[in-house]
MARDREN-428961 format. One record per residue (C-alpha): x, y, z negated; residue number from 1. Coordinates in Angstrom, 1 decimal, padded with zeros to 4 digits. Each point is the difference from the previous one (the first is absolute). Layout:
residues N
+--------+--------+--------+------+
:      u :      v :      w : zalo :
+--------+--------+--------+------+
:      X :      Y :      Z :  NUM :
...
+--------+--------+--------+------+
This chain:
residues 206
+--------+--------+--------+------+
:      u :      v :      w : zalo :
+--------+--------+--------+------+
: -000.4 :  015.0 : -022.0 :    1 :
:  002.5 : -002.3 : -001.9 :    2 :
: -000.1 : -003.7 :  000.7 :    3 :
:  001.8 : -002.9 : -001.7 :    4 :
: -002.3 : -002.6 :  001.5 :    5 :
: -002.0 : -000.3 :  003.2 :    6 :
: -003.6 : -000.9 : -000.4 :    7 :
:  000.6 : -000.2 : -003.8 :    8 :
:  001.8 : -003.4 :  000.2 :    9 :
:  002.4 : -000.2 :  002.9 :   10 :
:  003.6 :  001.4 : -000.4 :   11 :
:  000.3 :  003.2 :  001.9 :   12 :
:  002.7 : -001.2 :  002.4 :   13 :
: -001.9 : -003.2 :  000.8 :   14 :
: -003.2 :  002.1 :  000.5 :   15 :
:  001.7 :  002.2 :  002.5 :   16 :
:  001.3 : -003.0 :  001.8 :   17 :
: -003.6 : -001.4 :  000.2 :   18 :
: -001.4 :  003.3 :  001.2 :   19 :
:  002.7 :  000.4 :  002.6 :   20 :
: -000.5 : -003.6 :  001.1 :   21 :
: -003.8 :  000.4 :  000.4 :   22 :
:  000.5 :  003.3 :  001.8 :   23 :
:  002.5 : -001.6 :  002.4 :   24 :
: -002.4 : -002.9 :  000.8 :   25 :
: -003.0 :  002.4 :  000.5 :   26 :
:  001.9 :  002.3 :  002.4 :   27 :
:  001.5 : -002.8 :  001.9 :   28 :
: -003.4 : -001.6 :  000.4 :   29 :
: -001.4 :  003.4 :  001.2 :   30 :
:  002.9 :  000.4 :  002.4 :   31 :
: -000.3 : -003.5 :  001.5 :   32 :
: -003.7 :  000.5 :  000.3 :   33 :
:  000.4 :  003.3 :  001.9 :   34 :
:  002.5 : -001.6 :  002.3 :   35 :
: -002.1 : -003.1 :  000.7 :   36 :
: -003.1 :  002.2 :  000.7 :   37 :
:  002.1 :  002.5 :  002.0 :   38 :
: -002.0 : -000.2 :  003.2 :   39 :
: -003.3 :  000.3 : -001.7 :   40 :
:  001.1 :  003.2 : -001.9 :   41 :
:  001.6 :  001.6 :  003.1 :   42 :
: -003.1 : -000.6 :  002.1 :   43 :
: -002.3 :  001.8 : -002.4 :   44 :
: -002.0 :  002.7 :  001.9 :   45 :
:  001.3 :  003.2 : -001.6 :   46 :
:  003.0 :  002.2 :  000.9 :   47 :
:  001.9 : -000.4 : -003.3 :   48 :
:  000.0 : -003.8 :  000.0 :   49 :
:  003.6 : -000.4 :  001.1 :   50 :
:  001.7 :  002.5 : -002.4 :   51 :
: -002.2 : -001.2 : -002.9 :   52 :
:  001.1 : -003.6 :  000.7 :   53 :
:  003.7 :  000.8 :  000.1 :   54 :
: -000.2 :  002.3 : -003.1 :   55 :
: -001.7 : -003.0 : -001.8 :   56 :
:  002.8 : -002.3 :  001.1 :   57 :
:  002.8 :  002.4 : -001.1 :   58 :
: -001.7 :  000.7 : -003.4 :   59 :
: -000.4 : -003.8 : -000.6 :   60 :
:  003.6 : -000.6 :  001.0 :   61 :
:  001.4 :  002.8 : -002.2 :   62 :
: -002.0 : -001.1 : -003.1 :   63 :
:  000.9 : -003.7 :  000.6 :   64 :
:  003.7 :  001.0 :  000.0 :   65 :
: -000.4 :  002.2 : -003.0 :   66 :
: -001.8 : -002.8 : -001.9 :   67 :
:  002.9 : -002.3 :  000.9 :   68 :
:  002.3 :  002.6 : -001.4 :   69 :
: -002.2 : -000.1 : -003.2 :   70 :
:  000.5 : -003.8 : -000.3 :   71 :
:  003.8 :  000.2 :  000.6 :   72 :
:  000.3 :  003.0 : -002.3 :   73 :
: -001.8 : -001.7 : -002.8 :   74 :
:  002.0 : -003.2 :  000.4 :   75 :
:  003.4 :  001.9 :  000.1 :   76 :
: -001.0 :  002.9 : -002.3 :   77 :
:  000.9 :  002.3 :  003.0 :   78 :
: -001.3 :  003.5 : -000.9 :   79 :
:  000.2 :  001.4 :  003.6 :   80 :
: -002.1 : -002.7 :  001.5 :   81 :
: -002.5 :  000.2 : -002.8 :   82 :
: -000.3 :  003.7 :  000.4 :   83 :
: -000.8 : -000.4 :  003.7 :   84 :
: -002.7 : -002.5 : -000.9 :   85 :
: -001.3 :  002.3 : -002.8 :   86 :
: -000.3 :  003.1 :  002.2 :   87 :
: -001.7 : -001.7 :  002.9 :   88 :
: -002.3 : -002.0 : -002.3 :   89 :
: -001.1 :  003.3 : -001.7 :   90 :
: -000.6 :  001.6 :  003.4 :   91 :
: -002.2 : -002.9 :  001.2 :   92 :
: -001.9 : -000.1 : -003.3 :   93 :
: -000.8 :  003.7 :  000.3 :   94 :
: -001.0 : -000.3 :  003.6 :   95 :
: -002.2 : -003.0 : -000.7 :   96 :
: -001.7 :  001.9 : -002.8 :   97 :
: -000.7 :  003.1 :  002.2 :   98 :
: -001.2 : -002.0 :  003.0 :   99 :
: -002.2 : -002.4 : -002.0 :  100 :
: -001.6 :  002.9 : -002.0 :  101 :
: -000.5 :  001.9 :  003.3 :  102 :
: -001.7 : -003.0 :  001.7 :  103 :
: -002.2 : -000.5 : -003.0 :  104 :
: -001.1 :  003.7 : -000.1 :  105 :
: -000.6 : -000.2 :  003.8 :  106 :
: -002.3 : -003.0 : -000.6 :  107 :
: -001.9 :  001.9 : -002.7 :  108 :
: -000.4 :  003.1 :  002.2 :  109 :
: -001.1 : -002.0 :  003.0 :  110 :
: -002.1 : -002.5 : -001.9 :  111 :
: -003.3 :  001.2 :  001.5 :  112 :
:  001.4 : -000.1 :  003.6 :  113 :
:  001.5 : -003.5 : -000.6 :  114 :
: -003.3 : -001.3 : -001.4 :  115 :
: -001.9 :  001.5 :  002.9 :  116 :
:  002.2 : -001.6 :  002.6 :  117 :
: -000.2 : -003.3 : -001.8 :  118 :
: -003.8 :  000.2 : -000.1 :  119 :
: -000.2 :  000.8 :  003.7 :  120 :
:  002.2 : -003.0 :  000.8 :  121 :
: -002.1 : -002.4 : -002.1 :  122 :
: -003.2 :  001.3 :  001.7 :  123 :
:  001.5 : -000.3 :  003.5 :  124 :
:  002.7 : -002.6 : -000.1 :  125 :
: -000.1 : -000.8 :  003.7 :  126 :
:  000.7 :  003.6 :  001.0 :  127 :
:  003.3 : -000.1 : -001.9 :  128 :
:  001.0 : -003.5 :  001.3 :  129 :
: -000.6 : -001.7 : -003.4 :  130 :
: -000.8 : -003.6 :  000.5 :  131 :
: -003.2 : -001.4 : -001.5 :  132 :
: -003.7 :  000.6 :  000.6 :  133 :
: -001.2 :  001.0 : -003.5 :  134 :
: -000.8 :  003.6 : -000.5 :  135 :
: -001.0 :  002.1 : -003.0 :  136 :
: -002.7 :  002.6 : -000.5 :  137 :
:  001.2 :  003.5 : -000.8 :  138 :
: -000.8 : -000.5 : -003.7 :  139 :
:  001.8 : -003.3 : -000.2 :  140 :
:  003.0 :  001.3 :  001.9 :  141 :
:  000.3 :  003.1 : -002.2 :  142 :
: -000.2 : -002.1 : -003.2 :  143 :
:  002.5 : -002.5 :  001.3 :  144 :
:  002.5 :  002.6 :  001.1 :  145 :
: -000.4 :  002.1 : -003.2 :  146 :
:  000.5 : -003.0 : -002.2 :  147 :
:  003.1 : -001.1 :  002.0 :  148 :
:  001.5 :  003.5 : -000.1 :  149 :
: -000.6 :  000.2 : -003.7 :  150 :
:  001.7 : -003.3 : -000.6 :  151 :
:  002.9 :  001.0 :  002.2 :  152 :
:  000.5 :  003.3 : -001.8 :  153 :
:  000.0 : -001.7 : -003.4 :  154 :
:  002.3 : -002.9 :  000.9 :  155 :
:  002.4 :  002.2 :  002.0 :  156 :
:  000.1 :  002.6 : -002.8 :  157 :
:  000.9 : -002.6 : -002.6 :  158 :
:  002.6 : -001.6 :  002.4 :  159 :
:  001.4 :  003.5 :  000.8 :  160 :
:  000.4 :  000.9 : -003.6 :  161 :
:  001.6 : -003.3 : -001.1 :  162 :
:  002.2 : -000.2 :  003.1 :  163 :
:  001.4 :  003.5 : -000.4 :  164 :
:  000.6 : -000.4 : -003.7 :  165 :
:  002.0 : -003.2 :  000.6 :  166 :
:  001.9 :  001.6 :  002.8 :  167 :
:  000.9 :  003.0 : -002.2 :  168 :
:  000.9 : -002.2 : -002.9 :  169 :
:  002.3 : -002.0 :  002.1 :  170 :
:  001.6 :  003.2 :  001.3 :  171 :
:  000.6 :  001.2 : -003.5 :  172 :
:  001.5 : -003.4 : -001.0 :  173 :
:  002.5 :  000.2 :  002.9 :  174 :
:  000.8 :  003.6 : -001.1 :  175 :
:  000.6 : -001.2 : -003.5 :  176 :
:  002.4 : -002.8 :  001.2 :  177 :
:  001.9 :  002.5 :  002.1 :  178 :
:  000.3 :  002.4 : -003.0 :  179 :
:  001.3 : -002.9 : -002.1 :  180 :
:  002.6 : -000.8 :  002.6 :  181 :
:  001.1 :  003.7 :  000.0 :  182 :
:  000.3 :  000.0 : -003.8 :  183 :
:  002.0 : -003.3 :  000.2 :  184 :
:  002.4 :  001.4 :  002.6 :  185 :
:  000.4 :  003.3 : -001.9 :  186 :
:  000.8 : -002.0 : -003.2 :  187 :
:  002.5 : -002.1 :  001.9 :  188 :
:  001.7 :  003.1 :  001.3 :  189 :
:  000.2 :  001.5 : -003.5 :  190 :
:  001.3 : -003.3 : -001.4 :  191 :
:  002.8 :  000.0 :  002.7 :  192 :
:  000.9 :  003.6 : -000.9 :  193 :
:  000.3 : -001.0 : -003.7 :  194 :
:  002.2 : -002.9 :  000.9 :  195 :
:  002.2 :  002.0 :  002.3 :  196 :
: -000.1 :  003.6 : -001.2 :  197 :
:  001.3 :  002.7 :  002.3 :  198 :
:  003.0 :  001.8 : -001.5 :  199 :
: -000.1 :  003.8 :  000.1 :  200 :
:  002.0 :  001.6 :  002.9 :  201 :
:  003.5 :  000.8 : -001.0 :  202 :
:  000.1 : -002.1 : -003.1 :  203 :
:  003.4 : -001.6 : -000.5 :  204 :
:  000.4 : -003.7 : -000.6 :  205 :
:  002.8 : -001.3 : -002.2 :  206 :
+--------+--------+--------+------+
């Protein structure tokens, strides 16, 4: 997909700088949040808590650094840095798409089970440690959980579609900027060759 502008009105280079800046801020916030809440995550009662936590930290760190490369690459027109940012951004965009769609499909498949568990909790809140004394009849609980689940599926489906479209659009814009840098570098090399042509081997100079 060819781009001359980002979001129809922002110059491509500036758009990549903005995307990289926002990405840097997001991953740094996630990284700091993980480190601040380290003890809470590591004390979670399942065997994979420790490796999952550290994988999350490493992923956030890698993508924060790649986003910083994106900012610097856009500022300095550095193709190598921009390429690192482009590749990792595309990987994350594709992973986000796959995971979000998988979670949504899981929610659809397990909709009946989720609504049933929700209804049971509303009918017997004290059994599940939920504060409050109000309880629901089975009909009221079923209706409330069904309505909440329907609202969740509609809202999350819209958010999922919009979020992934934006993510993929940003990835294609970064790719377009990287391609433009490649064309610019190639043109510069050809221009240098024309200015300083290489003489055929063995040609005599007089």
